[in-house]
C-alpha positions as CSV (number, residue, x, y, z in Angstrom):
1,M,-113.1,-36.1,93.6
2,N,-109.3,-36.0,93.9
3,K,-109.1,-39.7,93.0
4,Q,-111.1,-39.1,89.9
5,L,-108.8,-36.3,88.8
6,L,-105.8,-38.5,89.5
7,K,-107.2,-41.4,87.4
8,T,-107.9,-39.0,84.6
9,F,-104.4,-37.5,84.7
10,L,-102.7,-41.0,84.8
11,Y,-104.9,-42.1,81.9
12,T,-104.0,-39.1,79.8
13,A,-100.3,-39.4,80.6
14,C,-100.3,-43.1,79.6
15,T,-102.1,-42.3,76.4
16,C,-99.6,-39.6,75.4
17,L,-96.6,-41.8,76.2
18,T,-98.1,-44.6,74.1
19,I,-98.7,-42.3,71.1
20,I,-95.2,-40.9,71.4
21,A,-93.7,-44.4,71.5
22,A,-95.7,-45.6,68.5
23,S,-94.8,-42.5,66.5
24,S,-91.1,-43.0,67.3
25,G,-91.3,-46.6,66.2
26,L,-93.0,-45.7,62.9
27,F,-90.4,-43.0,62.2
28,A,-87.6,-45.4,62.9
29,Q,-89.1,-48.0,60.6
30,G,-89.6,-45.5,57.8
31,K,-86.0,-44.2,57.9
32,P,-84.0,-45.5,54.9
33,P,-81.2,-47.9,55.8
34,V,-77.6,-46.8,55.6
35,V,-75.3,-48.3,53.0
36,Q,-71.5,-48.0,52.8
37,F,-70.9,-46.8,49.3
38,S,-67.3,-47.3,48.0
39,G,-65.5,-47.9,44.8
40,I,-62.7,-46.8,42.4
41,V,-62.7,-44.2,39.7
42,L,-61.0,-45.0,36.3
43,S,-60.7,-43.4,32.9
44,A,-63.1,-44.8,30.3
45,D,-60.5,-44.4,27.6
46,D,-57.8,-46.4,29.5
47,T,-59.1,-48.5,32.4
48,S,-55.5,-48.7,33.8
49,T,-55.5,-45.0,34.5
50,I,-57.0,-44.0,37.8
51,I,-58.5,-40.6,38.4
52,P,-57.8,-38.9,41.8
53,G,-59.6,-35.9,43.2
54,V,-63.1,-36.9,41.9
55,H,-66.0,-35.5,43.9
56,I,-68.6,-38.0,45.0
57,Y,-71.4,-36.2,46.9
58,V,-75.2,-36.3,47.7
59,P,-76.6,-32.8,47.0
60,K,-79.8,-33.3,49.0
61,A,-77.9,-34.4,52.1
62,G,-75.0,-32.0,51.7
63,R,-72.3,-34.6,52.3
64,G,-69.7,-36.2,50.1
65,T,-66.0,-37.2,49.7
66,T,-63.3,-37.3,47.0
67,S,-61.3,-40.1,45.5
68,N,-57.7,-40.5,46.9
69,V,-54.5,-40.8,44.9
70,L,-55.4,-44.4,44.1
71,G,-58.8,-43.4,42.8
72,Y,-60.6,-45.0,45.8
73,F,-63.4,-43.5,47.8
74,S,-65.8,-44.7,50.5
75,M,-68.7,-42.9,52.2
76,P,-72.0,-43.7,54.0
77,V,-75.2,-43.1,52.1
78,Q,-78.9,-44.0,52.4
79,V,-81.0,-46.1,50.1
80,G,-82.6,-43.9,47.5
81,D,-79.9,-41.2,47.6
82,S,-78.9,-39.6,44.3
83,V,-75.1,-39.6,44.2
84,V,-73.3,-37.2,41.8
85,V,-69.8,-38.0,40.5
86,S,-68.0,-35.0,39.0
87,A,-64.5,-33.9,38.1
88,V,-63.0,-31.2,36.0
89,G,-62.6,-32.3,32.4
90,F,-64.9,-35.3,32.7
91,E,-68.6,-35.8,32.1
92,K,-70.8,-35.7,35.2
93,Q,-72.5,-39.0,36.3
94,H,-75.5,-39.8,38.6
95,F,-76.2,-42.9,40.7
96,I,-79.3,-43.9,42.7
97,I,-78.5,-46.1,45.7
98,P,-80.6,-49.3,45.2
99,N,-82.3,-51.2,48.0
100,D,-81.2,-54.8,47.0
101,R,-77.5,-54.6,47.6
102,G,-77.4,-55.0,51.4
103,D,-75.5,-52.6,53.6
104,Q,-72.4,-52.4,51.3
105,L,-72.2,-51.3,47.7
106,T,-68.9,-51.4,45.7
107,V,-68.7,-50.0,42.2
108,I,-66.2,-49.2,39.5
109,I,-66.9,-45.8,37.9
110,E,-65.5,-45.1,34.4
111,M,-65.5,-41.5,33.6
112,S,-65.4,-40.1,30.0
113,Q,-63.5,-37.0,29.1
114,D,-65.7,-33.9,28.4
115,T,-64.2,-32.2,25.4
116,A,-65.4,-28.6,24.8
117,Y,-64.8,-27.1,21.3
118,L,-64.5,-23.3,21.4
119,P,-65.2,-21.2,18.3
120,E,-62.3,-19.8,16.4
121,I,-61.1,-16.3,17.3
122,A,-59.1,-14.1,15.0
123,V,-56.7,-11.8,16.9
124,F,-55.3,-8.8,15.1
125,P,-52.7,-6.3,16.3
126,Y,-55.1,-3.4,15.4
127,P,-58.7,-2.7,16.5
128,T,-60.0,-2.5,12.9
129,E,-59.2,-4.2,9.6
130,A,-58.8,-0.8,7.9
131,M,-56.1,0.3,10.4
132,F,-54.3,-3.1,9.9
133,K,-54.3,-2.6,6.1
134,E,-53.0,1.0,6.5
135,A,-50.2,-0.2,8.7
136,I,-49.2,-2.9,6.2
137,L,-49.1,-0.4,3.3
138,A,-47.1,2.0,5.4
139,L,-44.5,-0.6,6.3
140,E,-41.0,0.2,5.1
141,L,-39.1,-2.7,3.7
142,P,-35.4,-3.0,4.3
143,N,-33.1,-1.7,1.6
144,Q,-30.5,-3.7,-0.3
145,E,-27.7,-2.9,2.1
146,E,-29.7,-4.2,5.0
147,V,-30.6,-7.3,3.1
148,D,-27.0,-8.0,2.3
149,F,-26.0,-7.5,5.9
150,L,-28.7,-10.0,7.0
151,K,-27.6,-12.5,4.5
152,K,-24.0,-12.2,5.6
153,N,-24.9,-12.8,9.3
154,L,-27.0,-15.8,8.3
155,S,-24.4,-17.4,6.0
156,P,-23.5,-21.1,6.7
157,D,-19.8,-20.2,7.5
158,V,-20.8,-17.6,10.2
159,L,-23.4,-19.9,11.7
160,A,-20.8,-22.8,11.8
161,Y,-18.2,-20.5,13.4
162,M,-20.7,-19.4,16.1
163,M,-21.7,-23.0,16.8
164,Q,-18.1,-24.1,17.3
165,N,-17.1,-21.1,19.4
166,T,-20.2,-20.5,21.5
167,P,-19.7,-21.9,25.1
168,M,-22.1,-24.4,26.5
169,D,-25.0,-23.1,28.6
170,G,-26.3,-24.7,31.8
171,S,-28.5,-27.3,30.1
172,E,-25.7,-28.5,27.8
173,N,-23.3,-28.7,30.8
174,Y,-25.9,-30.8,32.7
175,K,-26.4,-33.0,29.7
176,F,-22.7,-33.5,29.3
177,Y,-22.3,-34.3,33.1
178,M,-25.1,-36.9,32.9
179,Q,-23.5,-38.5,29.9
180,Q,-20.3,-38.8,31.7
181,Q,-22.0,-40.4,34.7
182,I,-23.8,-42.9,32.5
183,M,-20.6,-43.8,30.8
184,Q,-18.8,-44.3,34.1
185,E,-21.6,-46.6,35.4
186,H,-21.6,-48.5,32.1
187,Y,-17.9,-49.1,32.0
188,G,-17.4,-49.3,35.8
189,S,-17.1,-53.1,35.8
190,S,-15.9,-53.8,32.3
191,I,-13.2,-52.8,29.8
192,R,-13.8,-49.6,28.0
193,S,-14.0,-50.0,24.2
194,N,-11.4,-48.4,22.0
195,P,-12.9,-45.4,20.0
196,F,-10.4,-46.2,17.2
197,F,-12.5,-49.2,16.2
198,N,-15.8,-47.3,16.3
199,P,-17.2,-47.0,12.7
200,L,-19.1,-43.9,13.7
201,N,-15.9,-42.1,14.6
202,W,-14.4,-43.0,11.3
203,A,-17.5,-41.7,9.5
204,R,-17.2,-38.4,11.4
205,F,-13.5,-38.2,10.6
206,I,-14.2,-38.7,6.9
207,Q,-16.9,-36.0,6.9
208,S,-14.5,-33.6,8.6
209,I,-11.9,-34.2,5.9
210,K,-14.5,-33.5,3.2
211,R,-15.6,-30.3,5.0
212,G,-11.9,-29.2,5.1
213,D,-11.7,-28.9,8.9
214,F,-8.0,-29.7,8.8
215,K,-7.0,-27.2,6.2
216,Q,-4.7,-24.4,7.2
217,K,-6.5,-21.1,7.3
């Protein structure tokens, strides 16, 4: 009796192990193969322009990557995966990994800009049009004395005097310094030209005479 139970137990155990091994083999055979998906992302408008920071991901599997500063990316995927390529300001693209490219797939992705046109919005300084009209009608225009004062401050002579006597600010000083550096590098190994023979200087001199810059005030 004990021998019969032992034979039954061994037969049952062998049957279970065989079924488990067969199921594992079938599952391994049905698993999609892995493909190394790589490529470079370019602009469709100018193929010489690379696009970094583009998201390449598989939503179903929850994995992905981004293109580097050179527009290159590489990630493992499975055959049949739906790959989404997206970036801010560009149209989203979708790819299906084929089964006839082997274990490596290299592509060049050209992304088109996604232009969104927003409706026109009119912004007023008052909440209603009636209040805006009321404020315009109540606006006090400057009197003749104020107008004459404004014209005097905006006269060409006053503006020219201000332009000649106003000191240079930081940006103008920087520009002047950079010009001096460029001139020093330009004439560092050559003879500096005489400004007396520069026709542009003569043109400026003649214009200053016509303006009366040398007249005694």
